[in-house]
C-alpha positions as CSV (number, residue, x, y, z in Angstrom):
1,M,109.6,71.2,103.5
2,A,110.6,74.8,102.5
3,P,114.2,75.8,103.1
4,R,114.8,78.5,105.8
5,S,114.7,82.0,104.7
6,P,117.8,84.2,105.3
7,L,115.4,86.5,107.1
8,D,114.9,83.9,109.8
9,D,118.3,84.8,111.1
10,P,117.9,87.8,113.5
11,H,121.2,89.5,112.3
12,N,120.3,89.3,108.6
13,A,116.7,90.5,109.4
14,S,117.8,93.4,111.5
15,F,120.3,94.5,108.9
16,A,117.6,94.2,106.1
17,W,114.9,96.1,108.1
18,A,117.4,98.9,109.0
19,R,118.3,99.3,105.3
20,Y,114.5,99.5,104.5
21,R,113.9,102.1,107.2
22,M,116.8,104.2,105.8
23,L,115.3,103.9,102.3
24,M,112.0,105.0,103.7
25,K,113.4,108.0,105.5
26,W,115.2,109.2,102.3
27,M,112.1,108.8,100.4
28,A,110.0,110.6,102.9
29,G,112.3,113.5,102.7
30,F,112.4,113.4,98.8
31,T,108.5,113.2,98.8
32,G,108.2,116.1,101.1
33,A,110.5,118.1,98.7
34,V,108.5,117.1,95.7
35,V,105.2,118.1,97.4
36,V,106.6,121.5,98.3
37,L,108.0,122.1,94.8
38,V,104.7,121.0,93.1
39,S,102.7,123.2,95.5
40,V,104.9,126.3,94.8
41,L,104.7,125.5,90.9
42,L,101.0,125.2,91.1
43,Y,100.6,128.4,93.0
44,H,102.9,130.2,90.5
45,W,101.0,128.8,87.4
46,V,97.4,128.8,88.7
47,G,97.4,131.3,91.6
48,F,95.3,130.7,94.7
49,V,92.4,128.6,93.8
50,S,91.3,127.0,97.0
51,I,93.2,125.7,100.0
52,H,91.4,122.3,99.4
53,F,92.9,122.1,96.0
54,Y,96.5,122.3,97.5
55,I,95.8,120.0,100.4
56,A,94.3,117.3,98.0
57,T,97.2,117.6,95.6
58,A,99.8,117.4,98.4
59,L,98.1,114.4,99.9
60,G,97.6,112.6,96.5
61,I,101.3,113.1,95.5
62,G,102.6,112.2,98.9
63,F,100.5,109.1,99.4
64,A,101.3,107.8,95.8
65,M,105.0,108.4,96.2
66,L,105.3,106.8,99.7
67,L,103.2,103.8,98.7
68,M,105.4,103.3,95.6
69,A,108.6,103.6,97.8
70,A,107.2,101.3,100.5
71,L,106.2,98.5,98.0
72,M,109.3,98.8,95.9
73,G,111.4,98.8,99.2
74,L,109.8,95.5,100.2
75,V,110.6,94.0,96.7
76,F,114.2,95.1,97.2
77,L,114.3,93.7,100.7
78,S,112.9,90.4,99.7
79,S,115.1,90.0,96.7
80,G,118.3,91.4,98.3
81,T,118.2,89.0,101.3
82,G,117.6,85.9,99.4
83,H,114.1,85.4,100.7
84,D,112.7,85.0,97.2
85,E,115.0,82.0,96.6
86,S,113.9,80.2,99.7
87,I,110.4,79.3,98.5
88,E,109.4,75.9,97.4
89,D,108.0,76.1,93.8
90,P,105.5,73.4,93.0
91,L,105.5,74.4,89.3
92,D,109.3,73.9,89.0
93,D,109.0,70.4,87.8
94,E,106.5,71.2,85.2
95,R,108.7,74.1,83.7
96,T,111.7,71.8,83.3
97,R,109.9,69.2,81.2
């Protein structure tokens, strides 16, 4: 039987998810700033090409940065709460031999 995860406790889970939401809010703000900065720099270097170019660039940068932030935030949440240590590893016996 697998041991209980620290995320099973509602107090620990609410604290961890609040931290995750705070991280995502900061990263959304940072992503917005980067998208604006890149759009301004592209307009300065290239000039006006097409509105579709700037929309595609903004969406691509924004999606990539927010996806990276979400996945890394989940890794930090899982590791920081001790959820990773609560699994039952069937290969643990084979590695110690």
